[in-house]
C-alpha positions in Angstrom: 21.4 102.4 125.9 21.5 103.0 129.6 24.7 102.5 131.7 25.3 99.1 133.1 24.6 98.9 136.8 24.8 95.2 137.5 27.7 93.2 139.1 31.0 93.8 137.3 32.2 90.3 138.2 29.8 89.1 135.4 31.4 91.5 133.0 34.9 90.2 133.8 33.7 86.6 133.4 32.0 87.5 130.1 35.3 88.7 128.6 37.6 86.3 130.4 39.8 89.3 131.5 39.6 91.9 134.3 38.0 95.0 132.9 36.5 96.2 136.2 39.8 97.2 137.6 39.1 95.4 140.9 42.1 93.7 142.4 40.0 90.8 143.7 38.6 90.1 140.2 41.5 88.0 139.2 40.8 85.5 141.9 37.2 85.2 140.9 38.2 84.6 137.3 40.6 81.8 138.3 37.7 80.0 140.1 35.0 80.7 137.6 36.7 81.0 134.2 33.6 80.7 132.1 30.9 83.2 131.0 28.0 84.0 133.5 24.6 82.5 133.2 23.1 79.0 133.1 24.6 78.3 129.7 28.0 79.9 130.4 29.6 76.5 130.9 28.7 73.9 128.3 30.6 70.7 128.7 33.6 72.6 129.9 34.0 74.4 126.5 33.6 78.0 125.6 31.1 79.1 122.9 32.5 79.8 119.5 31.8 83.3 118.4 30.9 84.4 114.9 33.1 86.9 113.0 30.6 89.6 113.9 30.5 88.4 117.5 34.3 88.6 117.8 34.3 92.2 116.7 31.4 93.1 118.9 33.2 91.5 121.9 36.3 93.6 121.3 34.2 96.8 121.1 32.3 96.0 124.2 35.5 95.1 126.0 37.0 98.5 125.4 33.8 100.3 126.4 33.7 98.4 129.7 37.4 98.9 130.3 36.9 102.6 130.3 34.1 102.4 132.9 31.1 101.3 130.8 30.8 104.2 128.3 27.4 104.4 126.7 27.3 103.2 123.1 26.2 106.6 121.7 29.1 108.4 123.3 31.6 105.6 122.4 30.5 105.8 118.7 31.1 109.5 118.7 34.6 108.9 119.9 35.1 106.4 117.1 33.7 108.8 114.5 36.0 111.6 115.6 39.0 109.2 115.6 38.2 108.0 112.1 38.2 111.6 110.8 41.5 112.5 112.5 44.9 112.1 111.0 46.9 109.0 112.0 45.9 105.5 113.0 42.2 105.4 113.9 42.7 102.8 116.7 45.5 104.8 118.4 43.6 108.1 118.1 40.5 106.4 119.6 42.6 105.3 122.6 44.1 108.8 122.9 40.6 110.3 123.1 39.5 107.8 125.8 42.7 108.4 127.8 42.0 112.2 127.8 38.7 111.8 129.6 38.9 113.4 133.0 37.7 110.3 134.9 40.4 108.2 133.2 43.1 110.8 134.2 41.9 110.8 137.8 42.3 107.0 137.7 45.7 107.1 136.0 47.0 109.5 138.6 46.0 107.0 141.3 43.3 109.2 142.9 40.8 106.4 142.3 41.2 102.7 142.5 39.0 102.0 139.4 37.7 104.1 136.5 34.1 103.7 137.9 35.2 105.2 141.2 36.9 108.0 139.3 33.7 108.8 137.4 31.8 109.0 140.7 34.5 111.3 142.2 34.2 113.6 139.2 30.4 113.5 139.2 30.2 114.3 142.9 32.4 117.4 142.5 35.6 116.2 144.2 37.9 117.1 141.3 39.3 120.5 140.3 40.7 121.3 136.9 42.9 124.4 136.9 41.4 125.4 140.2 37.8 125.1 139.0 35.3 122.3 139.8 34.5 120.0 136.8 31.8 117.4 137.4 31.7 116.0 133.8 33.5 112.6 133.6 33.9 112.9 129.9 35.6 116.3 130.1 38.7 116.3 127.8 41.9 117.4 129.4 44.6 119.3 127.5 48.4 119.6 127.9 49.1 121.9 130.8 45.9 121.2 132.7 46.3 120.6 136.5 44.0 118.1 138.0 43.6 117.9 141.8 41.5 116.6 144.6 39.4 119.4 146.2 40.9 120.5 149.5 37.8 119.6 151.4 37.9 116.1 149.9 41.5 115.2 150.9 40.5 113.9 154.3 38.1 111.3 152.9 39.8 108.0 154.0 39.3 106.2 150.6 40.7 109.1 148.5 43.7 109.6 150.8 44.4 105.8 150.9 44.2 105.7 147.1 46.8 108.4 146.5 49.1 107.3 149.3 49.3 103.8 148.0 50.0 104.8 144.3 53.5 104.0 143.0 54.6 107.0 141.0 56.3 104.7 138.6 52.9 103.4 137.6 51.7 106.8 136.4 52.0 107.1 132.6 54.7 109.3 131.2 52.2 111.9 129.8 51.1 112.7 133.4 53.0 114.1 136.3 52.0 113.3 139.9 52.4 115.4 143.0 51.4 113.1 145.8 51.9 115.5 148.6 49.5 118.1 147.1 47.0 115.5 145.8 47.4 116.8 142.2 48.7 115.9 138.8 49.5 117.7 135.6 49.0 116.7 131.9 52.5 117.2 130.4 51.9 115.6 127.0 49.3 113.8 124.9 48.9 110.1 125.5 51.3 108.0 123.4 52.0 104.3 123.2 49.3 103.6 125.8 49.5 100.2 127.5 46.0 98.9 128.1 45.4 96.7 131.1 43.9 94.0 128.9 44.6 93.0 125.3 42.1 94.7 122.9 42.1 94.1 119.1 41.6 97.7 117.8 41.4 96.5 114.2 38.3 94.5 115.1 36.7 97.6 116.5 37.4 99.5 113.3 36.0 96.6 111.3 32.9 96.5 113.5 31.9 100.1 112.8 32.7 99.8 109.2 30.0 97.1 108.9 27.2 98.7 110.9 
């Protein structure tokens, strides 16, 4: 399945929560709090989903929350998590959090995960001093992630990192705003997602397909 390239406001409206990361999305949802499309609003009531539909919805929600990961790649993450020790849902989140594009977003270098993916793909990010242009690259404890020196004068990037509140950076990451860099100091634990996601439904979805 190809990556979604349509308007993300429709994705937010489909799920009824902001998965796009856009600050303005909340205002759109408050005005249009029904699914997109000509059948999105039926007598002011939301469609009732089947048991399968509910589980599919949670899986899709998590995929889009992390920037619209392709199904094939997302399934690989799930399969790896299901084989690892510990709670499958929590391991899955840990794997997603360790993606380089997500770390760039968590450090405040990008305003959304989609922007972070673009920054990585275009070669703006260094890991331990070397350019890495693979958004799914998995970071490890001790890795240093920084904005390339020649990219630090890009207004959008500079504004992103200047406006970030260090208190919003998760405890497994360490931010050095002055030098446009961050460090992975621990593995992700007790991750607080921006929107509620039923991880058990995702586990049940893949157990049925």
